[in-house]
C-alpha positions in Angstrom: 39.0 -112.5 -120.5 38.1 -116.3 -122.2 36.3 -118.1 -120.7 37.7 -121.5 -119.5 34.4 -123.4 -118.9 35.3 -126.0 -121.7 38.6 -126.9 -120.3 37.3 -127.1 -116.8 34.4 -129.8 -118.0 37.2 -131.9 -119.6 39.3 -132.6 -116.8 36.2 -133.3 -113.9 36.1 -135.9 -116.4 39.6 -138.0 -115.8 37.4 -140.1 -113.4 37.5 -143.8 -114.8 33.9 -145.3 -114.7 35.1 -148.5 -113.8 38.4 -148.6 -112.9 38.2 -150.2 -108.8 41.4 -152.0 -109.2 44.6 -150.1 -109.7 46.3 -153.2 -111.1 45.0 -157.3 -112.0 47.5 -158.6 -109.6 46.0 -157.2 -106.2 43.5 -161.0 -106.1 47.2 -162.8 -105.4 46.0 -164.8 -102.5 48.4 -167.9 -100.5 45.9 -169.2 -99.1 48.0 -171.8 -96.7 47.9 -171.1 -93.0 50.2 -168.5 -91.9 51.5 -171.0 -89.0 52.8 -173.6 -91.9 56.4 -172.4 -93.4 58.7 -173.4 -96.0 59.9 -176.4 -93.3 56.1 -177.6 -92.4 54.4 -177.8 -96.3 50.7 -179.1 -96.0 50.4 -182.1 -98.2 47.5 -181.8 -101.1 45.1 -184.3 -101.0 44.4 -184.1 -105.0 40.8 -186.3 -103.8 39.6 -182.8 -102.8 40.1 -181.1 -105.7 39.0 -183.9 -108.7 43.2 -184.5 -109.3 44.0 -180.7 -109.9 46.6 -178.8 -108.2 45.6 -176.6 -105.1 45.8 -173.1 -107.5 42.5 -171.7 -109.0 42.6 -168.0 -110.6 40.2 -165.0 -111.0 38.7 -163.1 -113.7 38.8 -159.7 -112.2 37.1 -158.0 -115.4 34.5 -160.7 -114.8 34.4 -159.9 -110.9 34.1 -156.5 -111.9 31.4 -156.7 -113.7 29.0 -158.9 -112.2 30.0 -158.8 -108.3 26.9 -156.8 -107.0 28.7 -154.6 -104.6 31.4 -153.3 -107.6 28.5 -152.4 -109.4 26.3 -150.8 -106.9 30.3 -148.4 -106.1 30.5 -148.2 -110.2 26.9 -146.2 -110.0 27.8 -144.1 -107.6 30.8 -143.4 -108.9 28.9 -142.5 -112.0 26.3 -140.2 -109.8 28.7 -138.2 -108.1 30.5 -137.5 -111.4 27.4 -136.8 -113.2 26.0 -134.5 -110.4 29.4 -132.9 -110.1 29.2 -131.7 -114.2 26.2 -130.5 -113.9 27.1 -128.4 -110.8 30.3 -127.2 -112.9 27.9 -126.6 -116.1 25.3 -124.4 -114.3 28.1 -122.9 -112.5 30.1 -122.1 -116.0 26.7 -121.3 -117.7 26.6 -117.8 -115.0 29.6 -117.0 -115.5 29.8 -116.9 -119.1 26.8 -115.2 -119.8 28.3 -112.5 -117.5 31.8 -112.4 -119.0 29.4 -111.6 -122.6 27.4 -108.8 -120.7 30.7 -107.2 -119.5 32.4 -107.0 -122.7 29.0 -105.9 -124.4 28.9 -103.1 -121.8 32.5 -102.0 -122.4 31.9 -101.9 -126.7 28.7 -99.6 -125.5 30.7 -97.5 -123.0 27.9 -98.2 -120.8 30.3 -98.1 -117.5 30.1 -94.7 -115.4 33.9 -94.5 -114.9 36.9 -96.9 -115.7 36.8 -98.0 -111.9 34.0 -99.1 -112.3 34.6 -100.7 -115.2 37.8 -102.2 -113.6 36.2 -103.1 -110.4 33.4 -105.8 -113.0 36.6 -107.5 -114.5 38.5 -108.1 -111.3 34.9 -109.8 -109.9 34.6 -111.7 -113.2 38.4 -113.1 -112.5 37.6 -113.8 -108.8 34.3 -116.2 -110.3 36.5 -117.7 -112.6 39.0 -118.9 -110.3 36.1 -120.0 -107.4 35.3 -122.1 -110.3 38.5 -123.5 -110.6 39.0 -124.5 -107.5 35.1 -125.6 -107.3 36.3 -128.0 -110.0 39.0 -129.4 -108.1 37.6 -129.4 -105.1 35.3 -131.4 -106.7 37.5 -133.7 -109.0 39.8 -134.7 -105.7 36.2 -135.8 -104.2 35.9 -138.2 -106.8 39.1 -139.6 -106.4 39.1 -140.0 -102.8 35.5 -141.7 -102.9 37.0 -144.0 -105.5 40.1 -144.8 -103.3 37.4 -145.8 -100.6 35.3 -147.8 -103.0 39.2 -149.7 -104.5 39.9 -150.5 -100.6 36.6 -151.2 -100.0 36.8 -153.8 -102.6 40.0 -155.6 -102.2 39.6 -156.1 -98.5 35.7 -157.4 -99.2 37.5 -160.2 -101.4 40.1 -160.9 -99.8 38.2 -161.6 -96.6 35.8 -163.9 -98.3 39.0 -165.5 -99.8 40.9 -166.4 -96.6 37.8 -168.5 -96.2 37.1 -169.8 -99.5 40.5 -171.3 -100.1 40.7 -173.8 -97.3 36.9 -174.8 -97.6 37.7 -175.2 -101.4 41.2 -176.5 -101.0 43.0 -173.7 -102.9 46.7 -173.0 -101.7 46.7 -170.1 -104.1 44.6 -167.7 -106.3 46.0 -165.7 -109.1 44.2 -162.6 -111.0 43.7 -162.4 -114.7 41.7 -160.4 -116.6 39.7 -160.6 -120.1 43.2 -160.5 -121.8 44.6 -163.2 -119.5 47.8 -161.1 -118.6 48.7 -163.0 -115.7 47.3 -166.5 -117.0 49.1 -167.5 -120.8 47.3 -171.0 -120.1 45.4 -173.4 -117.7 43.5 -176.1 -118.2 40.0 -176.8 -117.4 38.7 -176.1 -114.0 40.9 -173.6 -113.0 38.7 -170.5 -113.5 36.8 -169.8 -110.3 35.2 -166.6 -111.5 31.5 -168.0 -111.6 31.8 -169.7 -108.4 33.3 -166.7 -106.5 30.8 -163.9 -107.7 28.3 -166.2 -106.7 29.0 -166.5 -103.4 30.3 -162.8 -102.8 27.2 -161.6 -104.4 25.2 -164.2 -101.9 27.2 -162.8 -99.1 26.6 -159.5 -100.0 22.5 -159.8 -100.6 22.7 -161.0 -96.3 24.4 -157.4 -96.1 21.5 -155.4 -97.7 
């Protein structure tokens, strides 16, 4: 019977530390009033945005790196991951010691009977199964925690943009990342990431 603790440790660490968004298009929001439709278009006053179109974009990577809520959530995820890792490692270390003791006794014929040896072997197999189940349980808990943070972050930003966009006269806000996958070109002034981070952090600081 070979110890499997190294496999368990690897599976536990698969939760990525900083993926709080499942896709870069999550910030795609139409910031017009729901009462308006295709036959009732709001005329856009370019004097409100210095002649620019009512469109802007946010760099999600930058937002996640500097929005304090995302940073706090990431720290909690990392701490939970580290706590789970230490818990699994402690159990695995004890199991390996028990296995080594069992193998040593088998080599030295230290068991009083075959039944006693089988009983100890079965106990170790059960302990190994318990460790595997614990590893899966802790991994699932981390995944669930990450999903809750994802939802909280999306809801917070979406609610913020519902008030931010009308105040800033934006009708559409796009999202992109550091590779600019969704925005291949934009003139100066369309990137509102810094302003959004500033206001989000100010709102978050008031809540803490």
